[in-house]
KOLPA-904802 format. One record per residue (C-alpha): x, y, z. Coordinates in steps of 0.1 Angstrom, whole numbers, plus 5000, padded with zeros to 4 digits. Each point is the difference from the previous one (the first is absolute). Layout:
BEGIN
px|py|pz
X|Y|Z $
...
This chain:
BEGIN
px|py|pz
4830|4804|4801 $
5007|5004|5038 $
4986|5026|5023 $
5007|5015|5034 $
4970|5006|5020 $
4997|5032|5021 $
4970|5009|5021 $
4985|5020|4974 $
5011|4986|4970 $
5018|4974|4978 $
5035|5011|4983 $
5015|4979|4972 $
5036|4989|5011 $
5015|5017|4969 $
4984|5034|5010 $
5010|4994|5038 $
5035|4992|4986 $
5006|5030|4979 $
4989|5025|5028 $
5023|4984|5025 $
5029|5002|4973 $
4991|5037|4992 $
5000|5009|5037 $
5033|4982|5003 $
5017|5018|4973 $
4985|5034|5013 $
5015|4994|5035 $
5035|4989|4985 $
4999|5032|4980 $
4993|5021|5027 $
5026|4986|5024 $
5027|4994|4974 $
5018|5036|5008 $
4997|4994|5038 $
5035|4997|5017 $
5007|4968|5021 $
5000|5019|5034 $
4984|5030|5012 $
5011|5023|5031 $
4974|5003|5026 $
4992|5036|4990 $
4994|4988|4965 $
4977|4973|5013 $
4980|5023|5020 $
4995|5024|4970 $
4992|4970|4976 $
4976|4978|5022 $
4989|5023|5031 $
5021|5002|5032 $
4970|4982|5021 $
5000|4971|4973 $
5036|4993|5001 $
5003|5004|5038 $
4969|4976|5005 $
5017|4975|4976 $
5032|5002|5021 $
4982|4997|5032 $
4981|4968|4990 $
5031|4985|4983 $
4988|5001|4964 $
5031|5017|4986 $
5036|4995|5009 $
5023|5033|5010 $
5037|5002|4986 $
5019|5022|5021 $
5032|5014|4985 $
5023|5024|5016 $
4978|5029|5004 $
4973|4987|4978 $
4968|4981|5004 $
4987|4984|4970 $
4973|4977|4985 $
4999|4976|4969 $
4975|5019|4976 $
4986|4970|4988 $
4988|4988|5035 $
4985|5033|5004 $
4980|4996|4967 $
4987|4968|5009 $
4986|5014|5032 $
4986|5028|4983 $
4980|4975|4976 $
4989|4977|5027 $
4967|5007|5016 $
5006|5001|5038 $
4982|4997|5031 $
5005|5029|5020 $
4982|4986|5030 $
5026|4974|5009 $
């Protein structure tokens, strides 16, 4: 039997794999109804204005400008939402 060793414990590979798979399924289910693009106003509402502006300023998210609209890919914003970030950069 294979194990993953963490600082405080050993976890069997099957347990680890099942936990990761369950987390992925949960993320897919929570994101399945998201539109491909959201307006800037909706992005601010969903992810917080300061977060979206910081991600944009740091070049972590692409802005799509259309006539009269500024949009973001929802998948890009969701990814940034889930990644631990260093705010001291």
